[in-house]
C-alpha positions as CSV (number, residue, x, y, z in Angstrom):
1,M,-2.2,3.4,19.3
2,S,-3.7,6.8,19.2
3,A,-4.3,8.8,16.1
4,Y,-1.4,11.2,16.7
5,W,0.9,9.5,14.2
6,R,-1.5,9.8,11.3
7,A,-1.3,13.6,11.0
8,P,1.9,13.7,8.9
9,L,0.7,11.1,6.5
10,L,-2.9,12.3,6.3
11,A,-1.9,15.9,5.7
12,V,-0.8,14.9,2.2
13,A,-2.6,11.6,1.4
14,L,-5.3,11.9,-1.2
15,A,-5.4,15.7,-0.7
16,A,-5.9,16.3,-4.4
17,A,-8.4,13.6,-4.8
18,A,-10.5,14.8,-1.9
19,T,-13.5,16.8,-2.7
20,P,-15.2,19.3,-0.3
21,A,-17.1,17.7,2.6
22,I,-19.8,15.5,1.1
23,A,-23.4,15.5,2.4
24,V,-24.2,12.5,4.5
25,E,-27.7,11.1,4.9
26,P,-29.2,10.0,8.2
27,F,-27.8,6.6,9.1
28,D,-29.9,3.5,10.1
29,L,-27.7,0.5,10.7
30,N,-30.6,-1.9,11.4
31,G,-32.4,-0.7,8.2
32,L,-29.2,-1.3,6.2
33,I,-28.8,-4.8,7.6
34,A,-32.4,-5.7,6.8
35,A,-32.1,-4.4,3.3
36,A,-28.8,-6.2,2.8
37,R,-30.3,-9.5,3.8
38,K,-32.8,-9.2,0.9
39,E,-30.1,-8.9,-1.7
40,P,-28.1,-11.5,-3.6
41,P,-24.7,-12.6,-2.2
42,I,-21.7,-10.3,-2.7
43,T,-18.1,-10.9,-3.8
44,I,-15.3,-8.8,-2.5
45,Y,-12.0,-8.4,-4.5
46,D,-8.8,-7.8,-2.6
47,S,-5.1,-8.4,-3.2
48,T,-4.6,-10.3,0.1
49,G,-5.8,-13.7,1.0
50,K,-7.1,-12.4,4.3
51,I,-10.2,-11.2,2.5
52,V,-11.5,-14.8,2.5
53,D,-11.7,-15.0,6.2
54,M,-12.9,-11.4,6.5
55,A,-15.8,-12.1,4.2
56,K,-16.7,-15.2,6.2
57,A,-16.6,-13.2,9.5
58,F,-18.8,-10.5,7.9
59,S,-21.3,-13.1,6.7
60,A,-21.5,-14.7,10.1
61,K,-21.9,-11.4,11.9
62,Y,-24.8,-10.1,9.7
63,G,-26.5,-13.3,8.6
64,L,-25.9,-12.9,4.9
65,S,-23.6,-14.3,2.2
66,A,-20.3,-12.7,1.1
67,T,-17.3,-14.3,-0.6
68,G,-13.8,-12.9,-0.5
69,Q,-11.6,-13.4,-3.6
70,K,-7.9,-12.7,-3.8
71,V,-7.2,-10.8,-6.9
72,S,-4.1,-8.7,-7.7
73,A,-4.6,-4.9,-8.1
74,N,-3.8,-5.1,-11.8
75,S,-6.2,-8.0,-12.4
76,Q,-8.9,-6.3,-10.4
77,L,-8.7,-3.2,-12.7
78,E,-9.0,-5.4,-15.8
79,M,-11.8,-7.5,-14.4
80,L,-13.8,-4.6,-13.1
81,L,-13.6,-2.7,-16.4
82,R,-14.8,-5.8,-18.4
83,E,-17.6,-6.5,-15.9
84,S,-18.7,-2.9,-16.2
85,Q,-18.6,-2.8,-20.0
86,S,-20.5,-6.1,-20.2
87,R,-23.0,-4.9,-17.5
88,N,-22.3,-8.2,-15.7
89,V,-21.0,-7.2,-12.3
90,K,-19.3,-10.0,-10.4
91,G,-17.1,-8.1,-8.0
92,D,-19.4,-5.9,-5.8
93,V,-16.7,-4.4,-3.6
94,A,-13.1,-3.7,-4.6
95,L,-10.3,-3.1,-2.2
96,L,-7.7,-1.5,-4.3
97,T,-4.2,-0.2,-3.7
98,D,-3.9,1.5,-7.1
99,T,-5.0,5.0,-6.1
100,P,-3.8,6.7,-9.3
101,A,-5.7,4.3,-11.5
102,V,-8.9,4.8,-9.4
103,I,-8.5,8.6,-9.6
104,G,-7.5,8.7,-13.3
105,Q,-9.7,6.0,-14.7
106,M,-12.2,4.0,-12.6
107,L,-14.0,6.9,-11.0
108,P,-14.3,9.1,-14.1
109,A,-15.5,6.1,-16.1
110,K,-18.1,5.4,-13.5
111,V,-16.9,1.8,-13.0
112,L,-16.6,2.3,-9.3
113,E,-18.0,4.7,-6.7
114,S,-16.9,5.7,-3.2
115,H,-19.2,5.4,-0.2
116,L,-18.5,6.9,3.2
117,P,-20.7,5.4,6.0
118,A,-22.4,8.3,7.6
119,D,-22.1,7.1,11.2
120,L,-18.3,6.6,10.9
121,A,-17.5,9.7,8.8
122,S,-16.2,11.7,11.8
123,E,-13.6,9.0,12.5
124,I,-12.1,9.2,9.0
125,P,-9.8,12.2,8.4
126,A,-11.0,14.4,5.5
127,G,-8.1,13.5,3.2
128,Y,-9.2,9.8,3.3
129,R,-12.9,10.2,2.7
130,D,-13.3,10.6,-1.0
131,P,-12.3,8.2,-2.4
132,L,-12.5,6.3,0.8
133,A,-9.3,4.8,2.1
134,I,-9.5,2.1,4.7
135,S,-5.8,1.6,5.4
136,V,-2.3,2.8,4.8
137,N,0.1,0.1,3.6
138,A,3.9,0.2,4.1
139,N,6.8,-1.2,2.1
140,V,9.9,-1.1,4.3
141,W,13.6,-1.9,4.0
142,A,14.6,-5.1,5.8
143,Y,17.8,-7.0,6.6
144,N,18.8,-10.3,8.1
145,T,19.1,-10.2,11.9
146,E,20.9,-13.6,12.1
147,I,23.9,-12.0,10.3
148,H,23.7,-8.4,11.3
149,G,22.1,-8.6,14.7
150,A,20.0,-5.7,16.1
151,S,21.5,-3.1,13.7
152,C,20.7,-2.6,10.0
153,P,23.9,-3.0,8.0
154,I,23.3,0.3,6.1
155,S,22.3,3.7,7.4
156,N,21.7,5.5,4.2
157,V,19.8,4.5,1.0
158,W,22.7,5.6,-1.2
159,Q,24.7,2.6,0.1
160,L,22.3,0.4,-1.8
161,T,24.0,1.8,-5.0
162,E,27.5,0.9,-3.9
163,P,29.6,-2.2,-5.0
164,E,29.2,-3.9,-1.6
165,W,25.5,-4.4,-2.4
166,R,25.7,-5.1,-6.1
167,G,23.4,-8.0,-6.8
168,R,22.2,-8.2,-3.2
169,V,19.2,-5.8,-3.1
170,A,15.8,-7.3,-3.7
171,F,12.4,-5.7,-4.3
172,I,9.3,-5.9,-6.5
173,D,9.8,-5.7,-10.3
174,P,8.6,-2.1,-11.2
175,L,7.3,-3.5,-14.5
176,T,4.7,-5.6,-12.7
177,K,3.3,-3.4,-10.0
178,G,2.1,0.2,-10.5
179,T,2.6,1.2,-6.9
180,Y,6.4,1.0,-7.5
181,T,6.4,3.3,-10.5
182,D,4.1,5.6,-8.6
183,W,6.7,5.6,-5.8
184,F,9.4,6.5,-8.4
185,N,7.3,9.5,-9.5
186,Q,6.5,10.5,-6.0
187,L,10.2,10.5,-5.2
188,A,10.9,12.7,-8.2
189,Q,8.1,15.1,-7.2
190,H,8.6,15.2,-3.5
191,G,11.8,13.5,-2.4
192,N,14.7,15.3,-4.1
193,E,15.6,17.5,-1.2
194,A,15.8,14.6,1.2
195,L,17.8,12.4,-1.2
196,T,20.2,15.2,-1.9
197,A,20.8,15.7,1.8
198,A,21.3,12.0,2.3
199,Y,23.9,12.0,-0.5
200,K,25.9,14.8,1.1
201,A,25.7,13.0,4.5
202,R,27.1,9.9,2.9
203,Y,29.8,11.3,0.6
204,G,30.6,14.7,2.1
205,K,29.9,16.5,-1.2
206,T,26.9,18.0,-3.0
207,L,25.1,15.8,-5.5
208,V,25.4,17.0,-9.1
209,P,22.9,14.6,-10.8
210,Q,23.3,13.5,-14.4
211,Q,19.6,12.7,-14.4
212,K,16.9,15.3,-14.2
213,T,16.4,14.9,-10.5
214,A,18.1,13.5,-7.4
215,A,15.4,10.8,-7.3
216,A,16.1,9.7,-10.9
217,E,19.9,9.7,-10.1
218,W,19.4,7.4,-7.1
219,L,17.0,5.1,-9.0
220,A,19.3,4.9,-12.0
221,A,22.3,4.0,-9.7
222,L,20.2,1.4,-7.9
223,A,19.0,-0.2,-11.2
224,K,22.6,-0.4,-12.5
225,N,23.6,-2.2,-9.3
226,A,21.9,-5.4,-10.5
227,P,19.1,-5.8,-7.9
228,L,17.0,-8.9,-7.7
229,V,13.5,-8.1,-8.8
230,S,10.5,-10.4,-8.2
231,E,6.8,-10.4,-9.0
232,N,5.9,-11.0,-5.3
233,D,7.2,-10.4,-1.8
234,D,7.7,-14.1,-1.0
235,R,10.9,-14.3,-3.0
236,I,12.2,-11.1,-1.4
237,S,11.4,-12.4,2.1
238,D,13.3,-15.6,1.2
239,A,16.4,-13.7,-0.1
240,V,16.5,-11.4,3.0
241,G,15.2,-13.4,5.9
242,A,15.9,-17.1,5.3
243,P,18.2,-18.4,8.0
244,G,21.6,-20.0,7.3
245,Q,22.8,-17.5,4.7
246,K,26.3,-16.1,4.5
247,A,25.5,-13.0,2.4
248,P,21.8,-12.3,2.7
249,F,20.1,-9.5,0.6
250,M,18.8,-6.2,1.7
251,G,15.2,-6.0,0.6
252,L,12.2,-3.7,0.2
253,L,9.0,-5.6,1.0
254,S,5.6,-5.3,2.5
255,S,5.6,-5.0,6.2
256,A,3.1,-7.9,6.2
257,K,5.9,-10.3,5.3
258,F,7.4,-10.0,8.7
259,R,4.9,-12.6,9.8
260,D,7.4,-15.0,8.1
261,N,9.5,-14.7,11.2
262,A,6.9,-16.6,13.2
263,D,5.6,-18.7,10.3
264,K,8.9,-19.8,8.7
265,G,11.5,-19.0,11.3
266,Y,12.9,-16.2,9.2
267,K,15.2,-13.4,10.5
268,L,13.7,-10.3,9.0
269,G,14.6,-7.0,10.7
270,L,13.3,-3.5,10.1
271,C,15.9,-0.9,9.2
272,K,14.6,1.6,11.7
273,T,17.3,4.2,11.4
274,L,17.8,4.3,7.6
275,E,18.1,7.8,6.1
276,P,16.2,9.5,4.7
277,W,13.3,7.0,5.0
278,V,12.8,3.5,6.3
279,G,10.2,2.8,3.6
280,W,7.2,4.3,1.9
281,T,3.4,4.1,2.0
282,Y,0.4,3.8,-0.2
283,T,-3.3,3.6,0.4
284,K,-5.9,0.9,0.1
285,L,-9.3,2.2,-1.1
286,A,-12.7,0.6,-0.6
287,L,-15.0,1.1,-3.6
288,I,-18.4,-0.2,-4.7
289,A,-19.1,-1.4,-8.2
290,K,-21.6,0.7,-10.1
291,G,-24.4,-1.6,-11.2
292,T,-24.1,-4.0,-8.3
293,K,-27.3,-5.9,-7.5
294,S,-26.5,-5.7,-3.8
295,P,-25.8,-2.0,-3.0
296,N,-26.8,-2.3,0.6
297,A,-24.8,-5.4,1.3
298,A,-21.8,-3.7,-0.3
299,K,-22.3,-0.6,1.8
300,L,-22.6,-2.7,4.9
301,F,-19.3,-4.5,4.1
302,V,-17.5,-1.2,3.6
303,R,-18.8,0.0,7.0
304,Y,-17.6,-3.3,8.5
305,I,-14.0,-2.9,7.4
306,L,-13.9,0.5,8.9
307,T,-14.3,-1.1,12.3
308,E,-11.5,-2.7,14.4
309,E,-13.3,-6.1,14.1
310,G,-13.5,-5.9,10.4
311,L,-10.0,-4.6,9.6
312,M,-8.1,-6.6,12.3
313,P,-7.0,-9.5,10.0
314,Q,-5.2,-7.0,7.8
315,M,-3.9,-4.9,10.7
316,Q,-2.1,-8.0,12.0
317,D,-0.2,-8.0,8.8
318,G,1.0,-4.4,9.2
319,K,-1.8,-2.5,7.6
320,L,-2.4,0.8,9.4
321,P,-6.0,1.9,9.8
322,T,-7.2,5.3,8.5
323,S,-9.9,5.4,11.1
324,Q,-8.9,7.4,14.2
325,A,-11.0,5.1,16.3
326,I,-9.0,2.0,15.6
327,P,-5.7,1.4,17.5
328,V,-2.8,-0.4,15.8
329,P,-2.3,-3.9,17.3
330,K,0.6,-4.1,19.7
331,D,1.7,-7.4,18.3
332,E,2.0,-6.2,14.7
333,P,5.0,-8.2,13.5
334,S,7.2,-5.6,11.7
335,G,7.4,-2.9,14.3
336,V,6.5,-0.3,11.7
337,A,4.2,1.5,14.1
338,A,7.3,2.9,15.9
339,V,8.7,4.6,12.8
340,L,5.6,5.9,11.1
341,D,7.1,9.4,11.0
342,R,10.0,8.0,9.0
343,L,8.0,6.6,6.1
344,F,7.9,8.4,2.8
345,P,4.1,9.2,2.5
346,Y,2.0,9.0,-0.6
347,D,0.9,12.5,-1.8
348,A,-2.2,12.4,-4.0
349,K,-1.6,16.0,-5.2
350,T,0.4,14.4,-7.9
351,G,-1.7,11.2,-8.2
352,L,-2.8,12.0,-11.8
353,D,0.8,12.7,-12.7
354,D,1.7,9.3,-11.2
355,W,-0.9,7.7,-13.5
356,D,0.2,9.6,-16.6
357,K,3.9,8.8,-16.1
358,R,3.9,5.1,-15.3
359,Q,5.1,4.2,-18.7
360,D,7.8,6.8,-18.6
361,W,9.2,5.3,-15.3
362,Q,8.9,1.8,-16.7
363,D,11.0,2.8,-19.7
364,F,13.5,4.6,-17.4
365,W,13.9,1.5,-15.3
366,Q,14.4,-0.8,-18.3
367,I,17.0,1.5,-19.7
368,H,19.1,1.5,-16.5
369,Y,18.4,-2.0,-15.1
370,K,21.3,-4.4,-15.1
371,R,20.9,-8.0,-14.2
């Protein structure tokens, strides 16, 4: 797919975090490869198991040694901080989906640094260059096609707060994953107008929120409707997509889980016409550990995953490349590429505010959540 779809998302993503255009030094790929081969093996942390195969492919391509290790974003942050403090770097490259934590903590503390490969710089839109984002990830609303066929059973997100869906909505526990509380804060900062319009479209009257914002009103109503929360997407995929159900859940899950349709015979369908959004996005950053003993190998890996060959294993799971030179695979399982303009985008202008208010939104959720 061409880069046309990226403009709406890129216009806001990481805008606040981006610095003026950075100077780039002359690039020598052969020299970088030669220098990398003289360095110790590297370890790459990522929250997806695909990193294991990616590291193996990278090693084979360049004749050096790299190990991919699946580590959740929260665990990565803790490990990287401790490694930095002890001056004992184990993770040389970190692929992190916690943009606010990176902006608010890891970069200022000089635990990590961003590196933009000079020869690929022109392919990465300015808003994704510093810190470097390699992909845009999507969480989308899904339903069970075995029961509901080709049409999502709801057309408006306010329906998720109604009695019909009480106890039948599933998504990640906001207390366990920072991207969800970031989403809450993003909604409160940038989504109120759309949510207010969606309320009027559903109920024929203007929303008069009891909470401070329309976003908080919707979240409080959703929390009170007894949703199923989980620490991972697997349980959500089960609740929504497993065949043979009489009353399957609606679910918010990573677009990557749509591979369960082929792998497990599940019946996940994307709610392509849901108002005001079919889901929301967040970014995955590629960062190098300060103090790594293999800086050239780390830089080479970062360059590798900005290529179609390097990022392909994750694109097959619905991850969308930031590089304008990489097309989205036609066989991506969720179909999210067709509705990119209907995803609620992450806006880093309030990234620091997201970081500062995580505890506030966790408290808000706990107050309103009913099991």
